[in-house]
N, C-alpha and C positions, 0 to 999 in steps of 0.2 A: 504494500500500500504506500503510495507516494502522495502525500498531502501538501498542498501549497497553502500557506496562510498569507493573505494579502489584504490591503485596504479595500473597502467597498467602493464601487464606482456607480455612477448614475444608471448605467445599463444593467446593474445588478438588482434594481428595485423589484422587478417581477419575482426573482428568486428569493429575495428577502421577504417579500409579502407571502410567498408560498410557505416559507419557514415559519413566519408569524402565525399563519392559519394552522399549520401543523401543531405548533405549541399550544394554541388555543384549544384544539381538539384534545390534546394530552391533558390539559388543565381543566377539561370538562366545561369550557365556556366559549364555544365557537361563536355564539351570538353576540359576544362582547366586542368583537373586532369591528370597529367602525372606520379605522384608518383606510386610506386608499393609496394606490400607487402614485397617483397625481400629487397627493398631499405629501407623501414620503419623498418624492422626487424634489419638490419645492423646498421642503423643510430640512432635508438632509444634504441636498446637493445644489442648493440655490446660493444666493449672495451671502446669506448669513446662516450657515448650517447649524441646526439645533442638535445634531448628533453626529457621531462617527461610527464606523463599523469595520470589523475584520471579517473576512470570509474564508472558509475552508473549502478548497477545491480539490477534487479528485478526478483525474482524467478530464479536466475542463468543465466538470459539473460541480455546482455549488452544493455542498453536503452539510454545511454548518455555518454559523455566524455568531459573533458577539456584537452587540449594539450598546454604545455608551454615550454619556454626555457628562458635562462638568456641573457640579453644584458647589455651593459655598456654605461652609459651616462657620458660624461665629466663634465656635470653640476650637475648630481644627484648621480652618482655612480652606483652600481649594481641594476638593475631593473629586475623584472620578466615580461616577455612578454607572454601574453595569446594569443596564435595563433588562437585557435578555442575553442568554447564551443558549443557542439552540443547535442541536445536531439531529439530522434525519434519524428517525427511529431505527432504520435498518443499519445505521452506522454507530449507534450508541454503544459505549463500552470498548471502542476501538482506539481510544486515545485522542480523538479529534477535539473533544471538549477540553482536555488538558492543554492541547496546543493553543486553542483559542483563549483560554483563561490566562495562560502564561503570557501570551502576546498582549492581552489587555492590561495585565499587571505591568508589563514592560512599558507600555504607553503611559500609564499613570506615573511611573517613575521618571520617564523621559520628560514629562510635562511638570515635574516637580510637585506633584500632588502629595498631600499629607497622608493619603490612603485611598482605598477603594471600598465602595459600599454596594450592596445589592440586597434583594429580598429572595426568599425561597419559601414555597408553600410548606406548611408544617407536615403534610402527608407525603411530600416528595422525598422519600428516604434515599433513593439513589443519589440525588443531588446533595442532600445533607451530608451523606457519607463522603462524597467527593470533596465538598468544602472542608470537612474535618481534616482531610489530608493536608490542607494548607494551614492548619491551626486557626481557622477562621473563628471569630468571636460571634456568638449568636446572642442578640439582644433580647432581653425579656422586659416586660413592662411597658412596651411601646405599642400603641394602637395605630394602625395605618388609617389615614383619613384622606378623603378626596372629594372634590366637587366636579361634577360633569356639566359641561355647557353645551 
């Protein structure tokens, strides 16, 4: 298996959205995806990108991705937020997630971030076990909040 990890490009948006939809199915919430390719193209590859991404390619086909953006903590300073790390179901367990995660950590360090943050569903045992290998800290006592517009 020869995997190439590279930065996402505008022409990758259809493959990125396909991975997003696959993740939504895995997380039992496909109806929650309201993003579109047009919006992702504008917001990720326009004049003022809201996110960055790394893609995993095998034989020219996208098989995984990490999507990140920057946030600011008054306590810690600039942080990289890993929004999603997704690997095609048929490729999970093959090391692609590790390659993507390591590349995203590398990016956070290159950008002089004070750390990296992400969320994981409490029932997603494979992901939790993966993150434990990195000695990730799991916060308790925080409740996620959001507003939809």
